[in-house]
LUMROGU-966088 format. One record per atom (N, C-alpha, C, O, CB): x negated, y, z; residue number from 0. Coordinates in steps of 0.2 Angstrom, whole numbers, padded with zeros to 4 digits, always signed. Glycine has a CB too. Example, Ala and Ser with C-alpha at 12.3 -4.5 7.8 and 13.67 -1.06 7.14 Angstrom:
BEGIN
      u      v      w  vexlum
  -0066  -0028  +0039       0
  -0062  -0022  +0039       0
  -0066  -0016  +0039       0
  -0071  -0017  +0042       0
  -0057  -0022  +0045       0
  -0064  -0011  +0035       1
  -0068  -0005  +0036       1
  -0064  +0000  +0039       1
  -0067  +0006  +0040       1
  -0070  -0003  +0029       1
This chain:
BEGIN
      u      v      w  vexlum
  +0089  +0118  -0094       0
  +0082  +0117  -0093       0
  +0081  +0110  -0091       0
  +0085  +0107  -0088       0
  +0080  +0121  -0087       0
  +0076  +0107  -0094       1
  +0074  +0100  -0093       1
  +0072  +0098  -0086       1
  +0069  +0103  -0083       1
  +0069  +0097  -0099       1
  +0073  +0092  -0084       2
  +0070  +0090  -0078       2
  +0066  +0084  -0079       2
  +0067  +0079  -0082       2
  +0076  +0088  -0073       2
  +0060  +0084  -0075       3
  +0055  +0079  -0076       3
  +0055  +0075  -0069       3
  +0055  +0078  -0064       3
  +0048  +0082  -0078       3
  +0054  +0069  -0070       4
  +0053  +0064  -0064       4
  +0047  +0060  -0065       4
  +0046  +0058  -0070       4
  +0060  +0060  -0062       4
  +0043  +0060  -0059       5
  +0037  +0056  -0059       5
  +0038  +0051  -0054       5
  +0039  +0052  -0048       5
  +0031  +0060  -0058       5
  +0039  +0044  -0055       6
  +0040  +0039  -0050       6
  +0034  +0034  -0050       6
  +0031  +0032  -0055       6
  +0046  +0035  -0052       6
  +0032  +0032  -0044       7
  +0027  +0027  -0043       7
  +0030  +0021  -0039       7
  +0033  +0022  -0034       7
  +0021  +0031  -0038       7
  +0029  +0016  -0042       8
  +0031  +0009  -0040       8
  +0026  +0005  -0038       8
  +0021  +0004  -0042       8
  +0036  +0006  -0045       8
  +0025  +0003  -0031       9
  +0020  -0002  -0029       9
  +0023  -0009  -0028       9
  +0025  -0010  -0022       9
  +0017  +0001  -0023       9
  +0022  -0013  -0032      10
  +0024  -0020  -0031      10
  +0019  -0024  -0027      10
  +0014  -0023  -0026      10
  +0025  -0024  -0038      10
  +0022  -0029  -0023      11
  +0018  -0034  -0020      11
  +0014  -0038  -0025      11
  +0017  -0039  -0031      11
  +0022  -0039  -0015      11
  +0008  -0039  -0024      12
  +0004  -0043  -0029      12
  +0007  -0049  -0032      12
  +0007  -0050  -0038      12
  -0003  -0044  -0027      12
  +0010  -0053  -0028      13
  +0014  -0059  -0031      13
  +0020  -0058  -0035      13
  +0022  -0062  -0038      13
  +0015  -0063  -0025      13
  +0022  -0051  -0035      14
  +0028  -0050  -0039      14
  +0026  -0045  -0045      14
  +0031  -0042  -0048      14
  +0033  -0047  -0034      14
  +0020  -0044  -0046      15
  +0018  -0039  -0051      15
  +0021  -0040  -0058      15
  +0024  -0036  -0061      15
  +0010  -0039  -0052      15
  +0021  -0047  -0060      16
  +0024  -0048  -0067      16
  +0031  -0047  -0067      16
  +0034  -0045  -0072      16
  +0022  -0055  -0069      16
  +0035  -0049  -0062      17
  +0042  -0049  -0061      17
  +0044  -0041  -0061      17
  +0049  -0039  -0065      17
  +0045  -0052  -0055      17
  +0040  -0037  -0058      18
  +0042  -0030  -0057      18
  +0041  -0027  -0064      18
  +0044  -0023  -0067      18
  +0038  -0026  -0052      18
  +0035  -0029  -0067      19
  +0034  -0026  -0074      19
  +0039  -0028  -0079      19
  +0041  -0023  -0083      19
  +0027  -0029  -0077      19
  +0041  -0034  -0079      20
  +0047  -0036  -0083      20
  +0053  -0032  -0082      20
  +0056  -0030  -0087      20
  +0048  -0043  -0083      20
  +0055  -0031  -0076      21
  +0061  -0027  -0074      21
  +0060  -0020  -0076      21
  +0065  -0017  -0078      21
  +0062  -0028  -0066      21
  +0054  -0017  -0075      22
  +0053  -0010  -0078      22
  +0054  -0010  -0085      22
  +0056  -0005  -0088      22
  +0046  -0008  -0075      22
  +0051  -0015  -0089      23
  +0051  -0014  -0096      23
  +0058  -0015  -0099      23
  +0060  -0011  -0103      23
  +0047  -0020  -0099      23
  +0062  -0019  -0095      24
  +0069  -0019  -0097      24
  +0073  -0012  -0096      24
  +0077  -0010  -0099      24
  +0073  -0025  -0093      24
  +0071  -0009  -0090      25
  +0074  -0003  -0088      25
  +0072  +0003  -0093      25
  +0076  +0007  -0095      25
  +0072  -0001  -0081      25
  +0066  +0002  -0095      26
  +0063  +0007  -0100      26
  +0067  +0007  -0106      26
  +0070  +0012  -0109      26
  +0056  +0006  -0102      26
  +0068  +0001  -0109      27
  +0072  +0000  -0115      27
  +0079  +0003  -0114      27
  +0082  +0007  -0119      27
  +0073  -0007  -0117      27
  +0083  +0001  -0109      28
  +0090  +0004  -0108      28
  +0090  +0011  -0106      28
  +0095  +0014  -0109      28
  +0093  +0000  -0102      28
  +0085  +0013  -0103      29
  +0085  +0021  -0101      29
  +0084  +0025  -0107      29
  +0087  +0031  -0107      29
  +0080  +0022  -0095      29
  +0080  +0023  -0111      30
  +0078  +0027  -0117      30
  +0085  +0028  -0121      30
  +0085  +0033  -0125      30
  +0073  +0024  -0121      30
  +0089  +0024  -0121      31
  +0096  +0024  -0125      31
  +0101  +0028  -0121      31
  +0106  +0029  -0124      31
  +0098  +0017  -0126      31
  +0100  +0030  -0115      32
  +0105  +0034  -0112      32
  +0106  +0041  -0115      32
  +0101  +0044  -0117      32
  +0103  +0035  -0104      32
  +0112  +0044  -0115      33
  +0113  +0051  -0117      33
  +0110  +0055  -0112      33
  +0110  +0054  -0106      33
  +0120  +0052  -0118      33
  +0106  +0060  -0114      34
  +0103  +0065  -0110      34
  +0096  +0063  -0108      34
  +0092  +0067  -0104      34
  +0107  +0065  -0104      34
  +0093  +0057  -0110      35
  +0087  +0055  -0108      35
  +0082  +0057  -0114      35
  +0084  +0055  -0120      35
  +0086  +0047  -0107      35
  +0077  +0061  -0113      36
  +0072  +0063  -0118      36
  +0066  +0059  -0118      36
  +0063  +0058  -0124      36
  +0070  +0070  -0117      36
  +0064  +0056  -0112      37
  +0058  +0052  -0112      37
  +0059  +0047  -0106      37
  +0062  +0049  -0101      37
  +0051  +0056  -0111      37
  +0056  +0041  -0107      38
  +0055  +0036  -0101      38
  +0049  +0032  -0103      38
  +0050  +0027  -0106      38
  +0062  +0032  -0101      38
  +0044  +0034  -0100      39
  +0037  +0031  -0102      39
  +0035  +0027  -0095      39
  +0035  +0030  -0090      39
  +0032  +0036  -0104      39
  +0032  +0021  -0097      40
  +0029  +0017  -0091      40
  +0022  +0017  -0092      40
  +0019  +0016  -0097      40
  +0032  +0010  -0092      40
  +0018  +0017  -0086      41
  +0011  +0017  -0086      41
  +0009  +0012  -0080      41
  +0013  +0011  -0076      41
  +0008  +0024  -0085      41
  +0003  +0009  -0081      42
  +0001  +0005  -0075      42
  -0005  +0009  -0073      42
  -0010  +0011  -0077      42
  -0001  -0002  -0077      42
  -0006  +0009  -0066      43
  -0012  +0013  -0063      43
  -0018  +0008  -0063      43
  -0018  +0002  -0063      43
  -0010  +0015  -0056      43
  -0024  +0012  -0063      44
  -0030  +0008  -0062      44
  -0033  +0010  -0056      44
  -0032  +0016  -0054      44
  -0035  +0010  -0068      44
  -0036  +0005  -0053      45
  -0039  +0007  -0046      45
  -0037  +0001  -0041      45
  -0035  -0004  -0043      45
  -0037  +0013  -0043      45
  -0038  +0003  -0035      46
  -0038  -0002  -0030      46
  -0030  -0004  -0028      46
  -0029  -0010  -0027      46
  -0041  +0000  -0023      46
  -0026  +0001  -0029      47
  -0019  +0000  -0027      47
  -0015  -0002  -0033      47
  -0015  +0002  -0038      47
  -0016  +0006  -0024      47
  -0011  -0007  -0033      48
  -0007  -0009  -0039      48
  -0001  -0005  -0039      48
  +0003  -0004  -0034      48
  -0005  -0017  -0038      48
  +0000  -0001  -0045      49
  +0005  +0004  -0046      49
  +0007  +0004  -0053      49
  +0003  +0004  -0057      49
  +0003  +0010  -0043      49
  +0014  +0005  -0054      50
  +0017  +0007  -0060      50
  +0019  +0014  -0059      50
  +0021  +0016  -0054      50
  +0023  +0002  -0062      50
  +0019  +0018  -0065      51
  +0021  +0025  -0065      51
  +0026  +0026  -0070      51
  +0025  +0023  -0076      51
  +0015  +0030  -0065      51
  +0031  +0029  -0069      52
  +0036  +0031  -0074      52
  +0036  +0039  -0075      52
  +0036  +0042  -0070      52
  +0043  +0029  -0072      52
  +0036  +0041  -0081      53
  +0037  +0048  -0082      53
  +0044  +0048  -0086      53
  +0045  +0045  -0091      53
  +0032  +0051  -0087      53
  +0049  +0052  -0083      54
  +0056  +0053  -0085      54
  +0057  +0060  -0087      54
  +0055  +0064  -0083      54
  +0061  +0050  -0080      54
  +0061  +0061  -0092      55
  +0062  +0068  -0094      55
  +0070  +0068  -0096      55
  +0072  +0064  -0101      55
  +0058  +0071  -0100      55
  +0074  +0072  -0093      56
  +0081  +0072  -0094      56
  +0083  +0080  -0096      56
  +0079  +0084  -0095      56
  +0085  +0070  -0088      56
  +0089  +0080  -0100      57
  +0091  +0087  -0102      57
  +0093  +0091  -0096      57
  +0093  +0097  -0097      57
  +0096  +0086  -0107      57
  +0096  +0088  -0091      58
  +0099  +0092  -0085      58
  +0100  +0087  -0080      58
  +0099  +0081  -0080      58
  +0105  +0095  -0087      58
  +0102  +0090  -0074      59
  +0104  +0086  -0068      59
  +0109  +0081  -0069      59
  +0109  +0075  -0066      59
  +0105  +0091  -0062      59
  +0114  +0082  -0073      60
  +0119  +0078  -0074      60
  +0117  +0071  -0078      60
  +0119  +0066  -0076      60
  +0125  +0081  -0079      60
  +0112  +0072  -0082      61
  +0109  +0066  -0085      61
  +0105  +0062  -0080      61
  +0105  +0056  -0081      61
  +0104  +0068  -0091      61
  +0101  +0065  -0075      62
  +0098  +0062  -0070      62
  +0103  +0058  -0066      62
  +0102  +0052  -0065      62
  +0094  +0067  -0066      62
  +0108  +0061  -0064      63
  +0113  +0057  -0060      63
  +0116  +0052  -0064      63
  +0118  +0046  -0061      63
  +0119  +0062  -0058      63
  +0118  +0053  -0070      64
  +0121  +0047  -0074      64
  +0116  +0041  -0074      64
  +0118  +0035  -0074      64
  +0122  +0050  -0081      64
  +0109  +0043  -0075      65
  +0104  +0037  -0075      65
  +0104  +0034  -0068      65
  +0104  +0027  -0068      65
  +0097  +0040  -0076      65
  +0105  +0037  -0063      66
  +0105  +0034  -0056      66
  +0111  +0030  -0055      66
  +0111  +0025  -0051      66
  +0104  +0039  -0051      66
  +0116  +0032  -0058      67
  +0123  +0028  -0057      67
  +0123  +0022  -0063      67
  +0128  +0018  -0062      67
  +0128  +0033  -0058      67
  +0119  +0022  -0067      68
  +0120  +0017  -0073      68
  +0119  +0010  -0070      68
  +0116  +0008  -0065      68
  +0114  +0018  -0078      68
  +0122  +0005  -0074      69
  +0122  -0002  -0072      69
  +0115  -0005  -0072      69
  +0113  -0008  -0067      69
  +0127  -0006  -0077      69
  +0111  -0003  -0077      70
  +0104  -0006  -0077      70
  +0100  -0003  -0072      70
  +0096  -0007  -0069      70
  +0101  -0004  -0084      70
  +0101  +0003  -0070      71
  +0097  +0006  -0064      71
  +0099  +0003  -0058      71
  +0094  +0001  -0054      71
  +0098  +0014  -0064      71
  +0105  +0002  -0056      72
  +0107  -0001  -0050      72
  +0105  -0009  -0050      72
  +0103  -0011  -0045      72
  +0115  -0001  -0050      72
  +0105  -0012  -0056      73
  +0103  -0019  -0056      73
  +0095  -0020  -0055      73
  +0093  -0024  -0051      73
  +0104  -0022  -0063      73
  +0092  -0015  -0058      74
  +0084  -0015  -0056      74
  +0083  -0014  -0049      74
  +0079  -0017  -0046      74
  +0081  -0009  -0060      74
  +0086  -0009  -0046      75
  +0085  -0008  -0039      75
  +0087  -0014  -0034      75
  +0083  -0016  -0030      75
  +0090  -0002  -0036      75
  +0092  -0017  -0036      76
  +0094  -0024  -0032      76
  +0089  -0029  -0033      76
  +0087  -0032  -0029      76
  +0101  -0026  -0035      76
  +0087  -0030  -0040      77
  +0082  -0035  -0041      77
  +0075  -0035  -0038      77
  +0072  -0039  -0036      77
  +0081  -0036  -0049      77
  +0073  -0028  -0038      78
  +0066  -0027  -0035      78
  +0066  -0026  -0028      78
  +0060  -0024  -0025      78
  +0063  -0022  -0039      78
  +0071  -0025  -0024      79
  +0071  -0023  -0017      79
  +0066  -0027  -0013      79
  +0063  -0024  -0009      79
  +0078  -0024  -0015      79
  +0066  -0033  -0014      80
  +0061  -0037  -0010      80
  +0054  -0038  -0013      80
  +0050  -0042  -0011      80
  +0064  -0044  -0008      80
  +0053  -0035  -0019      81
  +0047  -0036  -0023      81
  +0042  -0030  -0022      81
  +0036  -0031  -0024      81
  +0048  -0037  -0030      81
  +0044  -0025  -0018      82
  +0040  -0019  -0018      82
  +0036  -0019  -0011      82
  +0039  -0021  -0006      82
  +0044  -0013  -0019      82
  +0030  -0016  -0011      83
  +0026  -0016  -0005      83
  +0027  -0009  -0002      83
  +0026  -0009  +0004      83
  +0018  -0016  -0007      83
  +0030  -0005  -0005      84
  +0032  +0002  -0002      84
  +0038  +0005  -0006      84
  +0039  +0003  -0011      84
  +0026  +0007  -0002      84
  +0042  +0009  -0002      85
  +0047  +0012  -0006      85
  +0045  +0016  -0012      85
  +0039  +0019  -0012      85
  +0051  +0017  -0001      85
  +0049  +0016  -0017      86
  +0047  +0020  -0023      86
  +0047  +0027  -0022      86
  +0051  +0030  -0018      86
  +0052  +0019  -0029      86
  +0041  +0030  -0024      87
  +0040  +0038  -0023      87
  +0042  +0041  -0029      87
  +0040  +0040  -0035      87
  +0033  +0039  -0021      87
  +0047  +0046  -0029      88
  +0049  +0050  -0034      88
  +0048  +0057  -0033      88
  +0050  +0060  -0028      88
  +0057  +0048  -0036      88
  +0045  +0060  -0038      89
  +0044  +0068  -0037      89
  +0047  +0071  -0043      89
  +0047  +0069  -0049      89
  +0036  +0069  -0037      89
  +0051  +0076  -0041      90
  +0054  +0080  -0046      90
  +0050  +0086  -0048      90
  +0047  +0089  -0044      90
  +0061  +0083  -0044      90
  +0050  +0088  -0055      91
  +0046  +0093  -0057      91
  +0050  +0097  -0063      91
  +0053  +0094  -0067      91
  +0039  +0091  -0060      91
  +0049  +0104  -0063      92
  +0052  +0108  -0068      92
  +0046  +0110  -0072      92
  +0041  +0112  -0070      92
  +0056  +0114  -0065      92
  +0047  +0110  -0079      93
  +0042  +0112  -0083      93
  +0040  +0119  -0083      93
  +0044  +0124  -0082      93
  +0044  +0110  -0091      93
  +0034  +0121  -0083      94
  +0031  +0128  -0084      94
  +0028  +0129  -0091      94
  +0030  +0134  -0094      94
  +0026  +0129  -0078      94
  +0024  +0124  -0093      95
  +0021  +0125  -0100      95
  +0020  +0118  -0103      95
  +0016  +0115  -0101      95
  +0014  +0129  -0099      95
  +0025  +0116  -0107      96
  +0025  +0110  -0110      96
  +0025  +0110  -0118      96
  +0028  +0115  -0121      96
  +0032  +0106  -0108      96
  +0021  +0106  -0121      97
  +0020  +0106  -0128      97
  +0027  +0104  -0131      97
  +0030  +0100  -0128      97
  +0015  +0102  -0131      97
  +0029  +0107  -0137      98
  +0035  +0105  -0140      98
  +0035  +0098  -0142      98
  +0030  +0095  -0144      98
  +0037  +0110  -0146      98
  +0041  +0095  -0143      99
  +0042  +0088  -0145      99
  +0041  +0089  -0153      99
  +0043  +0093  -0156      99
  +0048  +0085  -0143      99
  +0038  +0084  -0156     100
  +0037  +0083  -0163     100
  +0043  +0079  -0166     100
  +0043  +0078  -0172     100
  +0030  +0081  -0165     100
């Protein structure tokens, strides 16, 4: 069964561009991971500056492999002092999802 993660990242305004660049690099590398089905980056609209990631993995082992990957660990280290709040990650299991084309 696939596993979905929804992550919200709130950068400090002065680090917005650096966080976006770090996220774009992570998107590229994460999409190439075995077990990753989707890794999509969004920017929120509204008063609070936020980036959102939608991640889809084949199983829990793929999620754990992502979290242990060199590029994920590098992202976490690089952005540690650039975020206004801790990253919020929500786990979801699919109930009714359209098939991939």
